[in-house]
C-alpha positions, 0 to 999 in steps of 0.5 A: 243309486237306482239299485245299483249298490244293492244288485252289487251287494247281492251278487257278492252275497251269492258268490260268498254263499256258493259251494267251494272253499275259494277266497272271493275278491269283492272287486266289482262290489268295492268299484260299485261303492267307490262310484257313489262314494269316492272316498272309499276309492283306492287302496288306502285304509278305510274306516270299517264302521264308516263304510258299514253306515254308508253301505246300510244307508245305500242299501235302505235307499235302493230297497225303500218301499216308498217311492214318493216321500211325503212332506211332514212337518215335525212337531214340538213335544209341548210337554206331552209324555215322552212315550207319545213323542217317541212313537210320533216321530217312529211313524213320521219315520216310517211314512218315509222310510220302509226297507228291510234295513228298516225292518232289521236295523231300524237305526243304522249307527250306534256310537258308544263313548267310552265310559267309566265303570262303577265301584272300583278303579278302572282307568280310561282315556281322554284328551287334553292339550299340553298347552291347557291348564289343569281346568281343561284337564278337570273338565275333561276328567268330569265328562269322561267320568260323568260327574254329577252337579253335586260332585267335584274332582280334586287332582293331586300329585302322588309321589312315593305314595304320598300326596305331593301337592294338590293341584287346585289352581285352574289356571296352572299350566299342564307343563308343570306336570313332569314326566313319569309323574303320577296323577290322581283325581278324587271325586268328592261331594260339594260341601256348603259346611266347614269340612275336614279333608282326610288323607289316608296313606298305606304302610306295611306294618311287618317290613320297615314300615314302607309306604305302598299303594295309592292314598285315599282321600275323603271329606269329613263333614261334621266331624268331632272325634277320632272316632269319626276317622275311624268310620270314615276309613272304614267306608273307604275300604268297604269296596275293597273287601273280598267276597269270601269275607262278606256276609248277607248283609247288603251295602250300597254305594252312597253319596254322602260323606265320602269320596272316590279315588280315580287314578289316571294317566295324563297324555298332556300332548293333547293325548290321553288321560286315563281315569279310574271310576269311583270307590264310593263310601258306603253305608255307616258300617262294615257288611259284618258290622265290624269297625276298623278297630275290630279289623286289626287296623293301626290307625295313627295321625302323622304330620304334614310331612307324613312323619311322626306317628301318634295313635288316634284317640276316639274321643280326641277332638278334630279341628274342622277345616283342616287337612288330617293325615293318617297312616293305616298299617297293613298286616297279613290279616288285612290282605286276606280281608281286602284286595289291595291290587286295585290301589296299585300300579298307577299310570305315569304321565307321558308326554310323548303321546305313548300310552303307558303300560296297561294295568289290569283295572283298565278294561270297561264294560259295554254296559258302563259305556252305555250308561255314559252314552245315555247319561244327561249332558249339559250343552255349553255356551257355544252349543246352546238349544234354540227355544221354539216358544221364546225364539231365543238360544238358551242353555239347556241339557241333552238326553238320549234314550232308547225306546225301541230296539232293532233285530240286528243291533250294531255297537260301534266302539269309539277307538279313535280320539281326536284333538286339535294336534293329535289323533290317537288310537285307544286300546282299551279292553271293553268287556262285552257279553257274548250271550244274553246281552240284556238291554230291558233296563235301557229300553223306555217303551213298555210296549209288549209287542216290542219283543225280546230285549235279550241279544246273542253276538254273532260278529266282531270287526277288529281293528290292529294297529293305529290311525296311520296304517293298520289291519282289519280282521273279523270274528263271525259265528256260523249259526248253522254249526254254532262255531266261530271263525276267525276271517283274515284276509283270505285265510279262515280258521276255527277259533274258540269262543273264549278267544274272541274278546280282545282289545281290538274289537271295534264294531260288534254285531248282535241278534235279537233272541226270540222268546219262546212259547213259555216265555223263556230265551230262545234261539236268536231271531233273523235269517241265516248269517255268518 
C-alpha cells in the first residue's frame, strides 16, 4: 500500500482531534480504504470487525520497520516445552513483523465464541438444521457446553412440568419436535455400572399441589435405599441455596454421582438452540450439614405417570437399572432457602427462526466465553492433522493458549451464526468487566517482564439489527476527563458508565493497566485516546 493507507488514517486522526465541534465525514479515508479493499466500497452495511482487522493489518504493513523479510522455516516442537516453542515462534514473528501495531496490539484479532457459563442454567445459542436428527442436536449442544469425554447429554421433552419423553434415539428427526415444545438437555456422567435414573418433579404443597418448575434428572450409582434418594435431592438443590443461608463451610462442584440441568430453546429451522449450563451436584452434605429431611422437604415416590404418591422410607430398597420418579413438595420455607427462579421460564421451540423471549438467565460472562475459546477441541475426521513424523493424517486435538498479552486488547464477540440454510444474529447479553479485567489465570508465560494482566475498558462498538440491515454506534471513554460518550453517527452525547453494557456490544476494546512502583494497579497504559 506504499504508506497511502497510513497517511490517510493519520490525516483522519488529525481532523478528529482538531479544535471545533463540527462532525468529520471520513470520505477521503473511506475512498482510500476501498481502493485497497473493494469489499468496503459503496454504501452497503459492512462488518466493523472485518474493517478493523483489515485496517490494523494494512497499517502494520505500511508502518513495518522490516523492509526485507527474512525466510524462516518453522520448526516442529518435537516434544520441547510449550514455553520454549512459544518464545521461538514470537522471535520468528518479530523478525518479520515490527511496527507500532505489533508494539501495541501484537495480535490483530481475538475471536471469542459464546460459551457456556458455570453453576446455574444459562441459555445460549447454537445452530441445528431442521432436516437433521437428534444426533445433530446433541452434537451441537455438546460442543456449545464444552462437554467432556466422560459426560453425555440426555435430551428430554418437558410437558406441563413433567418429563414427557426422552429423545434417546439419535436418528429421530428433529421435525418430530413440535412448535412451542420445551426441550431440556441434562448433563450426566457416563456410567459403566448399572445405575438408576432419578427424576425429580416439583410441586406447590400449599396450593392444590400443582406442578411447577423444571424437572431435575440425576443418576444414582450403587443406590440401595431411600436414603440415597434423599442425599441425591440434597445435592441437586445445593447450587440453588440462597447466600443468606450458607455458612462458612465450603462447597464445590463435583463430577461424581450427579447431573446438570441444561435448559435450551431449539430453533430447528437451521437457526438456534439455547442451552443452559450445568447445575452440578455437590458434596455429600449441604453447606450446613442439613439433610433434605431437616430442610422440611416432603419427598414421595410416584408411578410412571406421576400419579399416586407414597412417602420415601429411608431403609426401603431400590431396584437398580430403572427410573425412579419422586415428587418434591415446596413450602414457604423452601422458597426462603432456595432460589427457584433458575428453574423457571424454559424457552420454547420456534421453527420460524424467531427467537423466543429472553430470560434473565441468558446472560453469559466474558470469562465463560474465554474458557470456551481456550478449551481443548477434538478435530473431526474431516479436519485431521498431518503428522510430520509418520507423514500421515491423524485425528488429534487442538488447544489454544495465551502466552503474551498486548497493551491494547480487542475482543470480538461472534454475534452472527451461519449455517447452510440460514444466517442469524445472536443478541445474547454478554456480561463484561469495565474495570479490572484480570486475565492472569489465562496467561501461560511466567515472564516477569510481561507486564500487568489487568485491563480497563475504553471503547465498545455496538451493532443493532440483523444481518440484512442494522446500525452501528460506539461508546468511548475520553481518558482526559474520565467520562463516557455515546457516538451515534454525527451525534455525540454524554452517557453514564452504568448504561454502556448492552446486548448490542460487538467489539470490546481494553487497555493494559500499568502497575505502580508499589506493585498495585495504576492508570491505563498507552497514549491519549478516545
